MIFIDREN-152648 format. One record per residue (C-alpha): residue in one letter; x, y, z. Coordinates in pm, 1 decimal, m for minus. Each point is the difference from the previous one (the first is absolute). Last residue first. Example, Ala and Ser with C-alpha at 12.3 -4.5 7.8 and 13.67 -1.06 7.14 Angstrom:
! MIFIDREN-152648
+------+----------+----------+----------+
: code :        u :        v :        w :
+------+----------+----------+----------+
:    S :   1367.0 :   m106.0 :    714.0 :
:    A :   m137.0 :   m344.0 :     66.0 :
+------+----------+----------+----------+
***
This chain:
! MIFIDREN-152648
+------+----------+----------+----------+
: code :        u :        v :        w :
+------+----------+----------+----------+
:    X :   3463.6 :   7451.7 :  m2019.1 :
:    X :    m58.3 :   m303.3 :   m229.0 :
:    X :   m298.6 :   m106.3 :    159.3 :
:    X :   m188.6 :    337.6 :    m59.8 :
:    X :    150.7 :     41.7 :   m343.2 :
:    X :   m209.7 :   m333.2 :    m83.9 :
:    X :   m299.4 :    119.7 :    118.3 :
:    X :     48.3 :    391.4 :   m167.5 :
:    X :    110.4 :   m197.3 :   m370.9 :
:    X :   m334.6 :   m204.4 :     11.1 :
:    X :   m152.3 :   m352.9 :     91.1 :
:    X :    271.2 :    m32.1 :    251.9 :
:    X :     48.1 :   m351.0 :     m7.8 :
:    X :   m130.1 :   m249.1 :    321.3 :
:    X :    121.1 :   m378.9 :     65.4 :
:    X :   m221.9 :   m265.9 :    153.6 :
:    X :    157.7 :   m341.1 :    100.6 :
:    X :   m212.1 :   m302.2 :     44.5 :
:    X :    m17.5 :   m280.7 :    243.2 :
:    X :   m237.5 :   m311.5 :     25.7 :
:    X :    230.6 :   m248.3 :   m274.9 :
:    X :    347.3 :     54.5 :    219.4 :
:    X :   m209.9 :    m51.2 :    326.0 :
:    X :   m191.7 :   m292.1 :   m156.0 :
:    X :    283.4 :   m148.5 :   m137.5 :
:    X :    103.0 :   m204.1 :   m354.3 :
:    X :    m75.2 :    340.8 :   m184.0 :
:    X :     33.4 :     36.3 :   m396.0 :
:    X :    m49.8 :    344.2 :    m68.2 :
:    X :    161.6 :    214.7 :    337.3 :
:    X :   m244.9 :    299.2 :    m10.6 :
:    X :     10.0 :    383.5 :    m96.9 :
:    X :   m267.5 :    246.7 :     30.1 :
:    X :     54.0 :    336.7 :   m228.3 :
:    X :   m120.7 :    380.3 :    142.5 :
:    X :    m79.0 :    261.0 :    m71.9 :
:    X :     59.9 :    377.1 :    149.9 :
:    X :    m41.2 :    380.8 :    m35.4 :
:    X :    134.0 :    144.0 :    323.3 :
:    X :   m159.5 :    383.9 :     32.8 :
:    X :    197.1 :    322.8 :    228.0 :
:    X :   m122.9 :    193.5 :    294.4 :
:    X :    234.1 :   m239.4 :    194.0 :
:    X :   m181.4 :   m308.2 :    m79.0 :
:    X :   m272.6 :    m16.6 :   m226.4 :
:    X :    m80.4 :   m359.4 :   m164.2 :
:    X :    m89.6 :   m136.6 :   m261.0 :
:    X :    m77.7 :   m411.6 :   m128.4 :
:    X :     68.3 :      0.6 :   m345.3 :
:    X :   m320.8 :   m178.7 :   m180.8 :
:    X :    209.9 :   m133.2 :   m306.1 :
:    X :     19.8 :    135.3 :   m402.0 :
:    X :   m174.2 :    299.0 :    157.8 :
:    X :   m328.5 :    188.9 :   m125.9 :
:    X :   m192.8 :    m54.9 :    265.8 :
:    X :   m382.4 :    m77.0 :      3.8 :
:    X :   m197.8 :    134.1 :    275.1 :
:    X :   m238.3 :   m214.0 :    158.4 :
:    X :     22.9 :    116.6 :    344.9 :
:    X :   m388.8 :    m43.1 :    176.2 :
:    X :     63.1 :   m367.4 :     57.5 :
:    X :    340.4 :    102.1 :    214.3 :
:    X :   m165.1 :    304.2 :    159.7 :
:    X :   m279.1 :   m209.5 :    157.2 :
:    X :    222.7 :   m258.9 :    156.6 :
:    X :     78.5 :   m331.9 :   m167.4 :
:    X :    161.8 :   m278.9 :    200.4 :
:    X :    387.8 :     31.2 :     25.5 :
:    X :    115.7 :     58.7 :    381.2 :
:    X :   m155.0 :   m233.6 :    243.8 :
:    X :   m163.6 :   m219.9 :   m244.4 :
:    X :    247.5 :    m64.9 :   m209.7 :
:    X :    171.5 :    m96.0 :    326.2 :
:    X :   m183.7 :   m200.6 :     89.8 :
:    X :      9.9 :   m155.7 :   m341.7 :
:    X :    354.9 :     m4.2 :     55.3 :
:    X :     15.0 :   m267.5 :    355.5 :
:    X :   m285.6 :   m198.1 :   m173.5 :
:    X :    189.9 :    m67.4 :   m289.0 :
:    X :   m134.8 :   m131.1 :   m308.2 :
:    X :    219.1 :    m87.6 :   m332.2 :
:    X :    m56.2 :     86.9 :   m327.7 :
:    X :   m352.4 :    157.7 :    107.1 :
:    X :    206.8 :    255.2 :    267.3 :
:    X :    335.2 :     91.4 :   m202.1 :
:    X :   m275.7 :    167.5 :   m218.5 :
:    X :   m202.4 :    178.0 :    239.7 :
:    X :    329.7 :     40.6 :    118.3 :
:    X :    173.6 :    148.9 :   m337.1 :
:    X :   m358.9 :    265.2 :    m97.4 :
:    X :    m31.8 :    105.0 :    399.8 :
:    X :    369.5 :    102.7 :     13.6 :
:    X :    m68.7 :    206.0 :   m346.0 :
:    X :   m350.5 :    178.1 :     94.6 :
:    X :    194.3 :     82.1 :    345.4 :
:    X :    243.0 :    178.1 :   m239.2 :
:    X :   m253.7 :    122.8 :   m185.5 :
:    X :   m141.0 :    139.1 :    333.5 :
:    X :    247.6 :    179.5 :    190.6 :
:    X :    106.6 :    233.3 :   m293.3 :
:    X :    257.8 :    218.8 :    167.1 :
:    X :    129.6 :   m239.1 :    235.9 :
:    X :    174.0 :    174.4 :    241.6 :
:    X :   m266.6 :    m50.7 :    284.6 :
:    X :    m13.3 :   m371.1 :   m118.2 :
:    X :    289.6 :    m66.8 :    109.9 :
:    X :    m22.3 :   m154.8 :    357.8 :
:    X :   m243.0 :    203.4 :    267.2 :
:    X :   m322.6 :     30.4 :   m255.0 :
:    X :     81.1 :   m417.0 :    m54.2 :
:    X :     45.3 :    m53.0 :   m376.8 :
:    X :    341.5 :    m65.0 :    m97.0 :
:    X :    147.7 :   m140.8 :    366.7 :
:    X :   m333.0 :   m187.8 :     14.9 :
:    X :     79.7 :   m151.8 :   m403.4 :
:    X :    382.2 :    m35.8 :     84.4 :
:    X :    m55.0 :   m220.5 :    262.5 :
:    X :    295.8 :     74.0 :    315.3 :
:    X :     57.4 :   m347.9 :    173.5 :
:    X :    163.0 :    172.9 :    260.8 :
:    X :    m82.4 :    278.1 :    108.6 :
:    X :    m21.6 :    314.6 :   m253.8 :
:    X :   m345.8 :     62.5 :     38.7 :
:    X :      4.1 :     51.7 :    420.2 :
:    X :    254.3 :    297.5 :   m108.7 :
:    X :   m221.4 :    204.9 :   m220.7 :
:    X :    119.7 :     32.3 :   m349.8 :
:    X :    173.3 :    317.9 :   m167.1 :
:    X :    338.3 :   m101.2 :    105.8 :
:    X :    m31.3 :   m318.3 :   m232.4 :
:    X :    m10.9 :    173.9 :   m285.3 :
:    X :    375.6 :     90.6 :    103.9 :
:    X :     72.4 :   m377.8 :     58.5 :
:    X :    m99.0 :   m142.4 :   m374.6 :
:    X :    325.9 :    154.8 :   m201.5 :
:    X :    211.8 :   m221.3 :    231.1 :
:    X :    m99.7 :   m319.9 :   m103.2 :
:    X :   m310.0 :   m241.8 :     80.5 :
:    X :    m55.0 :   m304.5 :    109.1 :
:    X :   m265.1 :   m232.4 :    184.8 :
:    X :   m292.4 :    216.6 :    m70.1 :
:    X :   m354.3 :   m157.5 :    145.8 :
:    X :   m212.7 :     28.8 :   m298.1 :
:    X :   m226.2 :   m352.1 :     68.0 :
:    X :    228.0 :   m213.4 :   m257.8 :
:    X :    294.0 :    158.3 :    100.6 :
:    X :    188.0 :    312.9 :    m45.0 :
:    X :    353.8 :     77.9 :   m178.3 :
:    X :     77.3 :    429.9 :    m12.5 :
:    X :    157.5 :    271.6 :   m302.9 :
:    X :     49.7 :    382.1 :     59.2 :
:    X :    217.8 :    150.4 :   m268.6 :
:    X :    311.9 :     91.5 :     68.4 :
:    X :     28.9 :   m302.2 :     31.7 :
:    X :   m106.3 :   m255.5 :   m310.7 :
:    X :    327.8 :   m235.3 :     48.5 :
:    X :     m2.8 :     m3.0 :    367.8 :
:    X :   m353.7 :   m184.7 :     m8.5 :
:    X :    116.4 :   m183.7 :   m288.9 :
:    X :    233.6 :   m119.0 :    192.8 :
:    X :   m148.4 :   m112.3 :    322.6 :
:    X :   m277.1 :   m203.4 :   m185.5 :
:    X :    309.8 :   m204.2 :   m170.6 :
:    X :    170.5 :    m19.6 :    347.5 :
:    X :   m287.8 :   m124.3 :     98.2 :
:    X :    m79.2 :   m300.8 :   m229.0 :
:    X :    407.5 :   m124.8 :      7.4 :
:    X :    m40.3 :     50.1 :    379.4 :
:    X :   m330.7 :   m278.2 :     47.6 :
:    X :    177.5 :   m306.1 :     83.2 :
:    X :    120.9 :    222.5 :    308.3 :
:    X :   m300.5 :    160.2 :    120.3 :
:    X :    m52.5 :    365.3 :      8.9 :
:    X :   m316.3 :    m12.1 :   m247.2 :
:    X :   m184.6 :   m235.6 :    277.0 :
:    X :    m26.3 :   m332.8 :   m117.7 :
:    X :   m348.1 :   m213.4 :   m133.8 :
:    X :    106.2 :   m309.3 :   m195.2 :
:    X :   m269.4 :   m212.2 :   m281.7 :
:    X :    m60.4 :   m305.5 :    m59.2 :
:    X :   m229.2 :    m60.2 :    342.5 :
:    X :      6.7 :   m381.9 :     52.1 :
:    X :   m338.4 :   m133.9 :   m122.5 :
:    X :   m274.6 :   m154.5 :    226.8 :
:    X :   m284.1 :    173.7 :   m344.7 :
:    X :    m60.8 :    287.8 :    198.3 :
:    X :    351.1 :     38.7 :     96.8 :
:    X :     91.0 :     19.4 :   m383.8 :
:    X :   m247.7 :    241.1 :    m33.5 :
:    X :     48.7 :    254.6 :    261.8 :
:    X :    422.9 :     m9.2 :    m95.1 :
:    X :   m192.8 :     67.6 :   m344.3 :
:    X :   m141.6 :    295.0 :    208.2 :
:    X :    328.9 :    166.2 :     45.4 :
:    X :    162.6 :    m46.8 :   m311.5 :
:    X :   m302.1 :    198.2 :   m178.8 :
:    X :   m225.5 :   m170.3 :   m186.5 :
:    X :     39.4 :     60.5 :   m395.3 :
:    X :   m315.1 :   m220.8 :    m69.4 :
:    X :    269.7 :   m214.9 :   m288.2 :
:    X :    286.2 :     11.5 :    258.5 :
:    X :   m270.6 :    m91.4 :    265.9 :
:    X :   m139.7 :   m331.8 :   m254.0 :
:    X :    402.9 :   m103.2 :    m44.4 :
:    X :     23.5 :     20.8 :    354.8 :
:    X :   m288.4 :   m215.6 :    114.0 :
:    X :    118.1 :   m216.0 :   m248.9 :
:    X :    381.8 :    m38.0 :    164.8 :
:    X :   m174.8 :    m76.8 :    332.5 :
:    X :   m218.9 :   m238.1 :   m160.9 :
:    X :   m314.5 :     30.4 :    m51.0 :
:    X :   m240.1 :   m294.8 :    165.5 :
:    X :   m319.6 :     m4.5 :   m215.6 :
:    X :   m414.4 :    m37.5 :    121.5 :
:    X :     83.1 :    309.8 :    257.5 :
:    X :   m246.4 :    232.7 :   m235.4 :
:    X :    269.3 :    270.0 :   m104.4 :
:    X :    246.2 :   m313.7 :    m96.2 :
:    X :   m275.5 :   m173.9 :   m182.3 :
:    X :    m97.5 :    294.4 :   m226.5 :
:    X :    367.6 :     83.5 :    m74.1 :
:    X :     18.9 :   m336.0 :   m121.2 :
:    X :   m293.7 :    m19.2 :   m233.4 :
:    X :    121.3 :    345.4 :   m103.6 :
:    X :    322.0 :   m243.6 :   m133.8 :
:    X :    342.4 :    134.0 :     70.0 :
:    X :    247.5 :    228.3 :   m244.2 :
:    X :    m24.4 :    314.1 :    283.7 :
:    X :   m103.4 :    218.1 :   m216.7 :
:    X :   m288.5 :   m239.9 :   m132.9 :
:    X :   m119.7 :   m118.0 :    352.4 :
:    X :    m16.2 :    362.6 :    106.8 :
:    X :   m226.9 :     98.5 :   m315.8 :
:    X :   m229.8 :   m333.1 :    m31.5 :
:    X :    m12.5 :     62.1 :    438.0 :
:    X :   m133.9 :    362.1 :    m98.9 :
:    X :    222.6 :    322.7 :    123.3 :
:    X :    m94.2 :    302.7 :    159.4 :
:    X :    328.0 :     46.0 :    146.3 :
:    X :   m217.7 :    m14.4 :    319.6 :
:    X :   m215.1 :   m269.9 :    m56.9 :
:    X :    355.1 :   m184.8 :    m55.0 :
:    X :    140.0 :    116.3 :    363.1 :
:    X :   m339.2 :   m131.1 :    118.2 :
:    X :     38.0 :   m361.3 :   m155.5 :
:    X :    317.3 :     m3.7 :    125.0 :
:    X :    m73.9 :     10.0 :    353.3 :
:    X :   m271.0 :   m261.2 :    m42.6 :
:    X :    211.3 :   m258.1 :   m211.5 :
:    X :    232.3 :     33.2 :    336.4 :
:    X :   m289.2 :     m3.8 :    243.1 :
:    X :   m216.8 :   m326.7 :   m156.9 :
:    X :    303.6 :   m190.0 :    m76.7 :
:    X :     95.2 :     94.0 :    388.3 :
:    X :   m371.9 :    m80.2 :    125.5 :
:    X :     60.1 :   m363.3 :   m204.4 :
:    X :    294.1 :    m55.6 :    134.1 :
:    X :   m113.4 :     58.4 :    435.3 :
:    X :   m266.8 :   m226.7 :    m90.6 :
:    X :    151.1 :   m324.8 :   m206.7 :
:    X :    252.0 :     59.0 :    333.5 :
:    X :   m269.0 :    m26.2 :    237.8 :
:    X :   m195.4 :   m317.1 :   m189.2 :
:    X :    305.1 :   m156.9 :     m0.9 :
:    X :      7.5 :     46.4 :    406.7 :
:    X :   m291.5 :   m117.3 :     39.7 :
:    X :     35.8 :   m297.9 :   m229.9 :
:    X :    321.6 :      4.6 :    266.1 :
:    X :   m223.3 :     28.3 :    286.2 :
:    X :   m243.6 :   m261.3 :   m102.2 :
+------+----------+----------+----------+
***
């Protein structure tokens, strides 16, 4: 009797694992707007096999899970969750950025930051917490309240908070709209409760945002700062690692700011 009960429990546990990973894969497929056939074609498997995996009627191997996750552009952090849900060990490490194993990547990031001086550049993580900056960023921190500069310093909160840099930003509604668009896309691609809370705190549309419908003639939308009676016009670019195999490396980005006119360039070079 006991042996039958243990076998039954083992079978039920296996079925629950199969269903758990299948349901997670189904959620990622729906999030990407793909049909089972779309995913099957992209992953070079049969649509029937995708259906069996999603319904828990087939046990996917770790390699199959990662193949489907790759086609679904699942972040490394969430690929580990898929593997765990199927009873496999996580495949991707998450190390601190100053870990010896990441020394090459950290050196590359620091070189990018330093090479961008005298213009500002910084590194932020998936929740927009600032990880590293170059020296050109430091003077801007002087305008923010001390409590906003306690680690982790959040770039969105620092930029939009009334006691942060918001009083310096001439086109605050435009800048808020850019943050809103970027984080909305980020949440749609990979939901995150903490990031969603940040969005609710700072990025829900305000009346002035909804009424601002102006069309700018600039090729890219600049951020306009008024400092010491001068207006600085800056635009930014985002740099990420191309083929990361570590969660930390995948989740950081370098934002580099460039002057949009000669007057703004002169502010930094003088």
